[in-house]
C-alpha positions in Angstrom: -77.9 24.6 74.7 -77.5 28.3 73.7 -79.4 27.6 70.5 -82.3 26.0 72.4 -82.4 28.9 74.9 -82.8 31.3 72.0 -85.6 29.2 70.5 -87.2 28.8 73.9 -87.1 32.6 74.4 -88.6 33.2 71.0 -91.4 30.6 71.7 -92.2 32.0 75.1 -92.5 35.6 73.8 -94.3 34.8 70.5 -97.0 32.5 72.1 -98.5 35.1 74.4 -99.2 38.7 74.2 -98.1 39.3 77.8 -94.5 38.6 78.9 -94.2 35.5 81.1 -92.5 36.4 84.3 -88.8 35.3 84.4 -89.4 33.1 87.5 -92.3 31.2 85.7 -90.2 30.9 82.6 -87.2 29.5 84.5 -89.5 27.1 86.5 -91.0 25.8 83.2 -87.5 25.5 81.6 -86.3 23.4 84.6 -89.4 21.2 84.3 -88.7 20.6 80.6 -85.1 19.9 81.2 -85.7 17.4 84.0 -88.2 15.6 81.8 -85.7 15.3 79.0 -87.8 17.4 76.7 -85.1 20.0 76.1 -82.6 17.4 75.0 -85.1 15.7 72.7 -86.1 19.0 71.1 -82.6 20.1 70.7 -81.6 16.9 69.0 -84.4 17.2 66.5 -83.8 20.8 65.8 -80.1 20.2 65.4 -81.0 17.4 63.0 -83.2 19.7 61.0 -80.4 22.3 61.0 -77.9 19.8 59.7 -80.1 18.4 57.0 -78.3 19.1 53.7 -81.7 19.4 51.9 -84.1 21.2 54.1 -87.6 19.5 54.1 -90.5 21.4 52.5 -92.5 20.9 55.7 -90.2 21.4 58.8 -93.1 20.8 61.2 -93.7 17.4 59.7 -89.9 16.7 60.0 -90.0 17.6 63.7 -93.1 15.6 64.4 -91.7 12.5 62.6 -88.4 12.7 64.4 -89.7 13.5 67.9 -91.6 10.2 67.9 -88.4 8.3 67.2 -88.6 8.6 63.5 -90.6 6.6 61.0 -89.1 3.6 59.3 -87.4 4.2 56.0 -89.5 3.7 53.0 -87.5 0.6 51.9 -88.0 -0.8 55.4 -91.7 -0.2 55.2 -92.0 -1.8 51.8 -90.0 -4.8 53.0 -92.3 -5.2 56.0 -95.4 -4.9 53.9 -94.1 -7.6 51.5 -93.1 -9.9 54.4 -96.6 -9.5 56.0 -98.2 -10.3 52.6 -96.0 -13.5 52.2 -96.8 -14.6 55.8 -100.5 -14.1 55.3 -100.3 -16.3 52.1 -98.3 -18.9 54.0 -100.9 -18.9 56.8 -103.7 -19.5 54.3 -101.7 -22.4 52.8 -101.0 -23.9 56.2 -104.7 -23.6 57.2 -105.7 -25.4 54.0 -103.1 -28.1 54.8 -104.5 -28.5 58.3 -108.0 -28.9 56.9 -106.7 -31.5 54.3 -104.8 -33.5 57.0 -107.7 -33.4 59.4 -110.1 -34.7 56.7 -107.6 -37.5 55.9 -107.3 -38.4 59.6 -111.1 -38.6 59.9 -111.2 -40.7 56.7 -108.6 -43.1 58.0 -110.3 -43.4 61.4 -113.6 -44.1 59.7 -112.0 -46.6 57.4 -110.2 -48.3 60.3 -113.5 -48.7 62.2 -115.1 -50.2 59.2 -112.3 -52.8 58.9 -112.5 -53.7 62.6 -116.3 -54.2 62.5 
């Protein structure tokens, strides 16, 4: 929490040329804390701090992790492969439906001819 307070202080002073009154700053901090923003940001920043190999783009790291994180590349590739296979299977099943529907029509037509 001390780490975030430091970062918050830096952000509040660097983002405006005028000092934000302490009461406004405290009110805003409470608002962020109540909404869970402070905890979320702290977790992301601690995660960045603890990264053994610092990312070349820390802003991208924060953005990716603040949204719950993107799936791992292997997971993404597996999902893409599964989607491709399911689309192919769907095409096969649609063709099978068409084939069976045609066969039913043929059999019904053949049955009517025999009965007539």
